[in-house]
C-alpha positions as CSV (number, residue, x, y, z in Angstrom):
1,M,-34.1,-28.6,-7.2
2,E,-33.7,-27.5,-3.7
3,R,-36.0,-25.2,-1.7
4,I,-34.9,-21.6,-1.1
5,S,-34.3,-20.7,2.5
6,K,-35.6,-17.7,4.4
7,K,-31.9,-16.8,5.0
8,Q,-31.3,-16.7,1.2
9,V,-34.4,-14.5,0.7
10,Y,-33.3,-12.0,3.3
11,K,-29.7,-12.0,1.9
12,L,-31.0,-11.3,-1.6
13,A,-33.4,-8.6,-0.3
14,Q,-30.5,-6.9,1.5
15,Q,-28.4,-7.0,-1.7
16,L,-31.3,-5.4,-3.5
17,M,-31.7,-2.9,-0.7
18,L,-35.2,-4.0,0.1
19,R,-36.8,-4.4,3.5
20,L,-39.1,-7.5,3.7
21,S,-41.5,-8.4,6.4
22,E,-41.8,-11.9,7.7
23,E,-45.0,-12.4,5.7
24,E,-43.5,-11.1,2.5
25,A,-40.5,-13.4,2.9
26,D,-42.9,-16.4,3.4
27,N,-44.9,-15.4,0.3
28,I,-41.7,-15.3,-1.8
29,I,-40.7,-18.7,-0.5
30,A,-44.2,-20.1,-1.3
31,E,-44.1,-18.6,-4.9
32,F,-40.6,-20.0,-5.4
33,D,-41.8,-23.4,-4.3
34,T,-44.7,-23.3,-6.8
35,L,-42.2,-22.3,-9.5
36,L,-39.9,-25.3,-8.6
37,K,-42.9,-27.7,-8.8
38,Q,-43.8,-26.4,-12.2
39,L,-40.2,-26.8,-13.4
40,D,-40.2,-30.4,-12.0
41,L,-43.3,-31.1,-14.1
42,L,-41.5,-29.8,-17.2
43,D,-38.5,-32.1,-16.4
44,Q,-40.9,-35.1,-16.5
45,I,-41.9,-34.5,-20.1
46,D,-40.4,-36.9,-22.5
47,T,-38.7,-34.9,-25.3
48,S,-36.5,-37.7,-26.7
49,N,-38.5,-37.8,-30.0
50,V,-38.7,-34.0,-30.5
51,D,-36.5,-32.3,-33.0
52,E,-34.5,-29.4,-31.8
53,M,-35.5,-26.0,-33.0
54,I,-33.0,-23.5,-34.3
55,Y,-35.5,-20.8,-35.0
56,P,-39.1,-20.7,-33.7
57,F,-40.7,-19.7,-37.0
58,E,-41.2,-22.1,-39.9
59,E,-41.9,-19.3,-42.3
60,P,-39.0,-17.3,-43.7
61,T,-38.6,-13.9,-42.1
62,D,-36.9,-12.1,-44.9
63,F,-39.9,-9.6,-45.3
64,F,-38.2,-7.1,-43.0
65,R,-37.4,-3.8,-44.6
66,E,-33.9,-2.8,-45.7
67,D,-32.1,-0.7,-43.1
68,I,-31.5,2.6,-44.9
69,V,-29.7,5.5,-43.2
70,D,-31.4,8.7,-44.3
71,H,-30.6,11.3,-41.6
72,V,-27.6,11.3,-39.4
73,L,-26.9,14.0,-36.9
74,P,-23.3,15.4,-36.7
75,I,-21.6,14.4,-33.4
76,E,-21.3,18.0,-32.4
77,E,-25.1,18.4,-32.6
78,V,-25.7,15.2,-30.7
79,L,-23.3,16.2,-27.8
80,Y,-24.4,19.9,-27.8
81,N,-26.5,19.5,-24.6
82,A,-24.4,16.9,-22.9
83,P,-23.3,18.1,-19.4
84,V,-20.0,16.2,-19.8
85,E,-18.5,14.9,-23.0
86,E,-15.1,13.3,-23.6
87,E,-13.6,12.2,-27.0
88,G,-17.1,12.2,-28.6
89,Y,-18.9,10.2,-25.9
90,F,-21.3,11.1,-23.1
91,V,-19.7,10.8,-19.7
92,I,-22.1,9.6,-17.0
93,P,-21.6,8.9,-13.3
94,K,-20.4,5.4,-12.5
95,V,-23.4,3.2,-11.5
96,V,-21.7,-0.1,-10.6
97,K,-20.0,-0.7,-7.3
98,D,-16.4,-1.9,-7.2
């Protein structure tokens, strides 16, 4: 994997609306380099004789309780304190830029 540049760190910081000092940017690059070294070590592990796992538990997990609906609020009661409501849904300010 390739090393992250200071320019990339500052660009990401700008996108996240963060102000980084020179020292903070250097620390981020150092931590990222450490992470890359660790990932390279993982890449070196021979997994050719390891079976794939579909589910991480060997034991069955069917001991979970049944989902039983016992108390449902009417939509009018749910939306009673909503500042803005439209067609049975909460209306909130847009939080994603175009």
